[in-house]
C-alpha positions in Angstrom: 2.0 -2.6 -15.0 1.2 -1.9 -11.3 1.0 1.4 -9.4 4.7 1.1 -8.3 6.0 0.9 -11.9 5.8 4.6 -12.4 8.9 6.5 -11.4 6.9 9.4 -10.0 5.1 7.1 -7.5 7.3 7.5 -4.5 6.1 5.0 -1.9 6.8 4.4 1.8 5.9 0.9 3.0 4.0 0.3 -0.2 1.9 3.5 0.2 2.3 6.8 -1.6 3.9 9.5 0.5 1.5 12.2 1.8 0.6 14.4 -1.1 -1.8 16.8 0.6 -0.8 19.8 2.7 -3.3 19.9 5.5 -3.1 23.7 6.1 -3.7 24.4 2.4 -6.8 22.1 2.4 -8.2 23.8 5.5 -7.6 27.2 4.0 -9.2 26.2 0.7 -12.3 25.0 2.6 -12.6 28.5 4.2 -11.5 27.2 7.6 -14.3 24.7 7.9 -13.8 21.9 10.3 -12.2 18.9 8.6 -12.4 15.4 10.0 -8.9 13.9 10.6 -9.7 10.9 8.3 -10.7 13.2 5.5 -7.0 13.9 4.7 -6.2 10.2 4.2 -9.2 9.8 1.9 -8.3 12.9 -0.1 -4.6 11.7 -0.3 -5.8 8.4 -1.6 -8.0 10.1 -4.3 -5.1 12.3 -5.4 -2.7 9.3 -5.5 -5.2 7.4 -7.7 -5.6 10.4 -10.0 -1.8 10.8 -10.4 -1.4 7.1 -11.1 -4.1 7.2 -13.7 -2.6 10.2 -15.4 0.9 8.6 -15.4 -0.6 5.4 -16.9 -2.3 7.4 -19.7 0.9 9.3 -20.5 2.8 6.0 -20.5 0.2 4.3 -22.7 0.7 7.2 -25.2 4.5 6.7 -25.2 5.1 9.9 -23.2 7.1 10.6 -20.1 5.4 14.0 -19.6 2.1 14.0 -17.8 -0.2 16.6 -19.4 -3.5 18.1 -18.4 -5.3 15.9 -20.9 -4.1 12.9 -18.9 -6.5 13.9 -16.1 
């Protein structure tokens, strides 16, 4: 199974759609300066986390991702 086998993995040109809301990240970081490439790296980390969670749920014959899948 590859990363695109999961129905929840919506991709654009083979890449997950942006998952991170930049304004929310900046607010959560107490309005610290954030490098522009930070968002891409954070988005990649979140995409990987979601794919791993979907894989765990699927491996356990579930279609529902649960907190324990993180």
